[in-house]
N, C-alpha and C positions, 0 to 999 in steps of 0.2 A: 256516489251521486255527486260528490264535490267536483270531480274532474270534468264530467260532461257539462255541468252547470257553469263552471269557470270558463271552459272553452266557448260555450255558447255566448256568455256575457262578453268575452273578448271579441268574438265575431260580430256581435251587435254593435259594439263600440267602433270597431274598424269600419263596419258598413255605414254607421252614422257619420263618421268622419270622411267617408269615401276614400279610405286608404286602400291601396292595392295589397293583395296577398302575394308576398314575394318570399324568397328563400330565407331572408333574415327573420321575417315574422313566423314562418313555419318552424325555423330552428328555435325561436323563443318559445313557441308552443310545446315543442318536444322537450326542451330543457325544463320548462315549468311542470309538465306532467311527470317527468323523471324525479324532480324534487318532491312533489306531493307523494308519489308512490314510495320513494325512499323514506320519507318521514313516517308514512303509515307502517312500513315494515319495521322500522326501529321501534315505533310505539307498540306494536303488537308483540314484538320480541320481549320488550320490557314488561309488558303485562303478563305474559306467560311465565317469565322468570320470577316475577313477584308472586304470582299465584302458586307456583310450585314451591317456592321458598317458604311462604307462609303456611301452606298446607303441611309441608314437611315438619315445620316447627309446631304444628298443632294449633295454630291460630284459629279463632272463631270469627274473625272479621268477615263480613259479607263479601261476596264476589263483586258486587257492584262497587262497594267502597274501595276494594283493592284496585279495580280497574280505574276508578277516578284518580286515586292517589298515584298510581303508576303513570298514568297519562300526564298528570301535573308534574311529576318528577322529570319526565322526558322533556316537557315544555320548558321547565326551569333550567335544564342543562343546556338547551339550545340558546 
């Protein structure tokens, strides 16, 4: 949901400023979508790794807590 909403907001701002859609703007859109998708993939991989590791160790930490802590861990590393 974040990607379409971000692109729509950018389009609204460009329209409000009467800026033309050119190759440079389209390239910026493509790069920004790539960055968002890459960050999501990294976050999901870290969550899965943490869940597997804690379950293997026999931890009783809730799944929701593991997801939050894994996401914060990725955020702090960036």
